[in-house]
C-alpha positions in Angstrom: -16.7 231.2 -111.9 -15.5 227.7 -112.7 -14.5 225.6 -109.8 -12.4 222.5 -109.8 -10.5 220.4 -107.2 -6.8 219.4 -107.1 -7.6 215.8 -108.3 -9.4 217.0 -111.4 -6.7 219.6 -112.1 -4.1 216.9 -112.1 -6.2 214.7 -114.3 -7.1 217.3 -116.9 -5.1 220.6 -116.5 -6.1 221.6 -120.1 -9.8 222.0 -119.0 -8.8 224.4 -116.3 -6.7 226.4 -118.7 -9.5 226.6 -121.2 -11.9 227.7 -118.5 -9.4 230.3 -117.3 -9.5 232.0 -120.8 -13.1 232.9 -120.0 -13.1 233.6 -116.2 -10.9 232.9 -113.1 -10.8 229.2 -112.0 -11.1 228.5 -108.3 -9.1 225.4 -107.2 -10.4 223.6 -104.1 -8.6 221.2 -101.8 -11.2 219.4 -99.9 -13.8 222.0 -99.0 -11.3 224.9 -98.9 -10.3 227.2 -101.7 -6.6 227.0 -102.2 -5.7 228.7 -105.4 -7.0 230.9 -108.2 -6.1 230.5 -111.8 -6.6 233.3 -114.3 -5.5 234.1 -117.8 -2.7 236.6 -118.1 -3.9 237.8 -121.5 -7.0 239.4 -119.9 -6.7 243.0 -118.9 -5.7 243.6 -115.3 -8.9 245.7 -114.6 -11.1 242.9 -115.9 -9.3 240.3 -113.8 -9.5 242.5 -110.7 -13.3 242.9 -111.1 -13.6 239.1 -111.6 -11.5 238.4 -108.5 -13.5 240.9 -106.4 -16.8 239.3 -107.5 -15.5 235.8 -106.8 -14.2 236.7 -103.4 -17.5 238.4 -102.5 -19.5 235.4 -103.6 -17.3 233.0 -101.7 -17.4 235.0 -98.5 -21.2 235.4 -98.8 -21.7 231.7 -99.5 -19.7 230.8 -96.4 -21.7 233.3 -94.4 -18.7 235.4 -93.5 -20.2 238.6 -94.8 -23.7 239.9 -95.5 -25.2 240.4 -99.0 -24.7 244.2 -98.7 -21.0 243.7 -97.8 -20.7 241.3 -100.8 -22.2 243.9 -103.1 -19.8 246.5 -101.8 -16.7 244.3 -102.2 -17.7 243.3 -105.7 -18.6 246.8 -106.8 -22.0 245.5 -108.0 -25.4 246.8 -107.0 -27.4 244.9 -104.5 -29.9 243.8 -107.1 -27.1 242.5 -109.4 -25.4 240.4 -106.8 
């Protein structure tokens, strides 16, 4: 998942839009995630899977959930997470 901050988004919004064509873009303000940008042309099912994976990865990275819980949220196997 592509991640950018508010300053870079203001400076170059086209880059975030280009990245959103491929995968959701996480927008950070300071060290906190504040928004998620995704392309509306993608299918809803694909976008939902990407969002679940991104959420699981973020929660695991922040040590809010375990690796097993991240796998369950994302719908991926433990070995693929």
